[in-house]
C-alpha positions in Angstrom: 31.8 174.6 79.5 33.4 173.6 82.7 35.9 170.8 82.9 35.1 167.6 84.7 37.1 167.1 88.0 39.2 164.4 86.5 40.0 166.4 83.3 40.8 169.4 85.5 43.2 167.4 87.6 44.9 166.0 84.5 45.2 169.5 83.0 46.7 170.9 86.2 49.2 168.0 86.4 50.2 168.6 82.8 50.7 172.3 83.4 52.8 171.5 86.5 54.9 169.0 84.6 55.6 171.6 81.9 56.6 174.2 84.4 58.8 171.7 86.2 60.5 170.8 82.9 61.7 174.5 82.6 63.5 174.4 85.9 67.2 173.3 86.1 67.9 169.9 87.6 68.8 169.8 91.3 72.5 169.4 92.1 73.5 170.0 88.5 77.2 169.5 89.2 76.8 166.3 91.1 78.0 163.0 89.6 74.4 161.7 89.8 72.9 164.6 87.9 75.7 164.4 85.2 75.0 160.6 84.8 71.3 161.3 84.6 71.8 163.8 81.8 74.4 161.8 80.0 72.6 158.5 80.0 68.9 159.4 80.3 68.6 162.7 78.6 70.5 161.5 75.5 67.3 159.8 74.4 64.6 162.0 76.0 64.3 165.1 78.1 65.5 164.9 81.7 62.4 164.9 83.9 62.6 166.6 87.2 63.4 164.1 89.9 60.6 165.6 92.0 58.1 164.7 89.3 57.8 161.2 90.9 58.2 159.4 94.1 61.4 157.3 94.6 59.5 154.0 94.3 58.2 155.0 90.9 61.7 156.1 89.8 63.0 152.7 90.7 60.4 151.0 88.5 61.0 153.4 85.6 64.8 153.0 85.8 64.4 149.2 85.9 62.2 149.3 82.9 64.5 151.6 81.0 67.4 149.2 81.6 65.6 146.8 79.3 64.8 149.5 76.7 68.5 150.5 76.7 69.5 146.9 76.1 67.0 146.4 73.3 68.3 149.5 71.6 71.8 148.0 71.5 73.3 150.3 74.1 75.0 149.1 77.3 72.8 149.2 80.3 73.9 151.0 83.5 76.4 149.0 85.4 75.9 148.4 89.2 77.9 151.5 90.2 76.1 153.7 87.7 72.7 152.3 88.8 73.4 152.9 92.4 74.6 156.5 91.7 71.6 157.3 89.6 69.1 155.8 92.1 70.8 157.7 94.9 70.5 161.0 93.0 66.8 160.3 92.2 66.1 159.3 95.8 67.6 162.5 97.3 65.6 164.6 94.9 62.4 162.8 94.3 59.0 163.9 95.7 
């Protein structure tokens, strides 16, 4: 049985995401990458920055600020937020 076009695209996207997860993060020694791993990957895996466009990253990071606060952790301060978004912007798709 052949997959429908939408199912095929979703399957290919899932495979690509899994393959991307196996690659090391770009600029692993940069302050932005270290912050990303320290603050974001402490709760979930560190997604490849190229997995999303920068505009989507901005939305996700903004939403995660609220999640962090609701979990009783300090949200990113202005400097950390700027550093993280700069790293994601340089390395997003």
